[in-house]
C-alpha positions in Angstrom: 143.0 79.4 150.5 140.4 79.3 152.6 137.4 76.8 152.9 133.7 77.9 152.2 132.8 78.1 155.9 136.0 80.0 156.6 135.5 82.7 154.1 131.8 82.8 155.5 133.0 83.2 159.0 135.8 85.6 157.8 132.7 87.6 155.8 130.6 87.9 159.3 133.2 89.2 161.2 134.3 92.0 159.0 130.3 92.8 158.4 130.0 92.9 162.4 133.2 95.7 162.9 131.2 97.7 159.8 128.2 97.6 161.4 129.8 98.1 165.1 129.9 102.2 163.5 133.8 101.9 165.5 135.8 101.9 162.1 137.4 105.4 160.4 135.7 106.2 157.1 139.4 104.8 155.6 138.8 101.8 157.9 135.3 101.3 157.1 136.0 101.6 153.0 138.9 99.0 153.3 136.8 96.5 155.3 133.6 97.0 152.3 136.4 96.4 150.2 137.5 93.0 152.2 133.4 91.9 152.7 132.8 92.4 149.0 135.6 90.5 147.7 134.8 87.6 150.7 131.1 87.7 149.3 132.5 87.1 145.4 134.4 84.1 147.2 131.2 82.3 148.7 129.3 83.3 145.9 131.5 81.5 143.6 132.0 78.4 145.7 128.0 78.3 145.9 127.5 78.5 142.2 130.2 76.0 141.6 128.1 73.5 144.0 125.3 74.4 142.3 126.3 73.3 138.9 128.2 70.0 140.9 124.9 69.0 141.9 123.4 69.2 138.7 125.8 67.6 136.7 125.8 64.9 138.8 121.7 64.5 139.1 121.6 64.6 135.5 124.0 62.1 135.6 122.0 59.7 137.9 119.0 60.7 135.7 120.7 59.3 132.6 121.7 56.0 134.7 118.2 55.6 135.7 117.0 56.2 132.1 119.1 52.8 130.8 
């Protein structure tokens, strides 16, 4: 399992290959599919982090109210 940073780096590498224009159509499709998968993984990690921050913020607020 890759960390968020590793996944993002891999996504950047795949994007650079796609943007180079030096790949075949089949390779472009494979790279695009990989990029979409990596993008979903990054977004999922970010959403989970946002939820965790929200939970912690609400917990902290609840403790301050006591």
